[in-house]
C-alpha positions as CSV (number, residue, x, y, z in Angstrom):
1,M,96.2,332.4,51.1
2,K,97.6,332.5,47.6
3,L,97.6,330.1,44.7
4,T,101.3,329.5,45.4
5,D,100.4,328.3,48.9
6,I,98.5,325.5,47.3
7,A,101.1,324.5,44.7
8,P,104.3,326.0,43.3
9,V,104.2,328.1,40.1
10,E,105.7,325.1,38.2
11,E,102.6,323.0,39.0
12,W,100.2,325.7,37.9
13,E,102.2,326.1,34.7
14,A,102.0,322.3,34.2
15,L,98.2,322.6,34.4
16,E,98.2,325.4,31.8
17,R,100.4,323.3,29.5
18,A,98.1,320.2,30.0
19,L,95.0,322.3,29.1
20,N,96.8,323.8,26.1
21,K,98.0,320.4,24.9
22,R,94.5,318.9,25.3
23,S,92.6,321.9,23.8
24,G,94.9,324.1,21.8
25,L,93.5,327.1,23.7
26,N,95.3,330.0,25.4
27,S,95.5,328.5,28.9
28,S,96.0,330.6,32.0
29,V,95.9,330.6,35.8
30,Y,94.9,333.9,37.3
31,N,95.2,335.1,40.9
32,T,92.4,337.1,42.7
33,E,93.5,340.3,41.0
34,G,93.2,338.8,37.6
35,F,96.9,338.6,36.9
36,R,98.6,335.5,35.4
37,I,100.9,333.7,37.8
38,T,103.1,332.0,35.1
39,S,104.8,333.2,32.0
40,F,103.6,330.2,29.8
41,T,102.3,331.2,26.4
42,A,101.0,329.1,23.6
43,W,98.6,331.0,21.3
44,A,95.3,329.5,20.1
45,N,95.3,331.7,17.0
46,D,97.3,334.4,15.2
47,L,95.1,337.3,16.5
48,C,95.7,336.9,20.2
49,P,99.4,337.8,20.1
50,I,98.5,340.9,18.1
51,I,95.8,341.9,20.7
52,K,98.2,341.3,23.6
53,S,101.0,343.2,21.9
54,T,99.5,346.6,22.6
55,P,98.4,347.9,26.0
56,Q,95.1,349.1,24.5
57,G,94.3,345.7,23.0
58,A,95.3,343.8,26.1
59,S,93.3,346.1,28.5
60,A,90.3,346.8,26.3
61,I,89.7,343.2,25.2
62,C,91.6,340.6,27.3
63,A,91.7,342.3,30.7
64,L,88.0,343.3,30.5
65,A,86.9,339.8,29.6
66,N,89.0,338.3,32.3
67,Q,87.8,340.7,34.9
68,H,84.2,339.9,34.0
69,A,84.7,336.1,34.0
70,T,86.7,336.2,37.2
71,N,84.0,338.3,39.0
72,K,81.2,336.1,37.7
73,S,82.9,332.8,38.7
74,K,83.8,334.2,42.1
75,E,80.2,335.3,42.7
76,T,78.5,332.2,41.4
77,R,81.3,329.8,42.5
78,Q,80.7,328.0,39.2
79,P,82.6,327.8,35.9
80,V,81.7,330.6,33.5
81,I,81.6,330.7,29.8
82,I,81.6,334.2,28.1
83,E,82.6,335.8,24.9
84,C,85.2,338.5,24.8
85,D,84.6,341.7,22.8
86,A,86.8,340.3,20.0
87,G,84.5,337.4,19.6
88,F,86.4,334.6,21.3
89,A,84.9,332.1,23.8
90,K,86.4,332.4,27.2
91,F,85.9,330.1,30.1
92,A,87.0,330.3,33.7
93,V,86.9,327.8,36.6
94,P,87.0,329.3,40.0
95,I,89.6,328.1,42.6
96,F,88.4,328.1,46.2
97,W,90.2,326.9,49.3
98,N,88.2,326.7,52.5
99,N,85.6,329.1,51.0
100,E,88.4,331.6,50.1
101,F,88.5,332.6,46.4
102,L,92.1,332.3,45.1
103,G,91.7,332.8,41.4
104,T,90.7,331.0,38.2
105,V,92.0,328.6,35.6
106,G,90.6,328.8,32.1
107,G,91.1,329.1,28.4
108,C,90.2,331.2,25.4
109,G,91.0,331.8,21.7
110,Y,88.4,329.9,19.7
111,C,84.9,331.0,18.6
112,L,81.6,329.4,19.5
113,P,79.6,328.1,16.5
114,G,77.7,330.9,14.8
115,T,79.9,333.6,16.1
116,E,82.8,335.4,14.4
117,V,85.8,337.4,15.2
118,D,85.3,341.2,15.4
119,T,88.3,342.2,13.4
120,F,87.1,345.9,13.3
121,L,87.2,346.1,17.1
122,I,90.6,344.5,17.2
123,H,91.8,347.0,14.5
124,K,90.4,349.9,16.6
125,A,92.1,348.6,19.8
126,T,95.5,347.7,18.3
127,A,95.7,349.9,15.1
128,H,96.8,346.7,13.3
129,D,96.1,346.5,9.6
130,L,92.5,345.5,9.1
131,Q,93.1,343.3,6.0
132,D,95.8,341.4,7.8
133,L,93.4,340.9,10.8
134,E,90.7,339.6,8.5
135,S,93.1,337.3,6.8
136,K,94.3,335.9,10.2
137,A,90.7,335.6,11.4
138,T,89.9,332.9,8.8
139,S,92.1,330.4,10.6
140,V,90.4,330.8,14.0
141,K,89.0,327.5,15.1
142,T,85.5,326.8,16.4
143,I,84.8,325.2,19.8
144,T,81.4,323.8,21.0
145,K,79.9,324.3,24.4
146,E,80.2,320.5,24.9
147,E,84.0,320.7,24.2
148,I,84.3,323.6,26.6
149,D,82.4,321.5,29.2
150,G,84.9,318.7,28.7
151,H,87.8,321.1,29.3
152,I,86.1,322.5,32.4
153,K,85.7,319.0,33.8
154,F,89.4,318.3,33.1
155,I,90.3,321.5,35.0
156,Q,88.0,320.6,37.9
157,D,89.5,317.2,38.2
158,E,93.1,318.6,38.1
159,L,92.1,321.2,40.7
160,A,90.6,318.6,42.9
161,S,93.9,316.7,42.8
162,L,95.9,319.8,43.6
163,L,93.7,320.7,46.5
164,A,93.6,317.1,47.8
165,K,97.4,317.2,47.9
166,K,97.3,320.4,49.9
167,S,94.8,319.0,52.3
168,S,97.0,316.0,53.1
169,D,100.0,318.3,53.9
């Protein structure tokens, strides 16, 4: 069973768009291997596209955090909130169908209160100019745990609706 057996890619992308519109976060649906299933992109900040633009940045920061969040949510069967090595909050909501793990839906790109972006690590991973990274980091928004919990509830409600439609097929 795959995510596209539950709903077409267009419906998963609509969920990403809805989460992004409601939160401003990078929103993604990932399969069991941790790969995105859509091509939708709307950046939460000016640093994420820099990180994603290099294979080292994407693998050392984004893929690592996604792998950790995916594994933890699969193992616990619960939503997970972590912080990536660049300092951004990341949350993942697991998707299960008949006890089979199919992937996650989540968001990232803002910082939790009291945390900051690790521009030096981003510089090391991407070789991007450190001063430019520090300048761009000042515009990164903050998100509270309560706001994340609200986004998680939104995702869970949307997933319940998608899964209910599949059940009635």
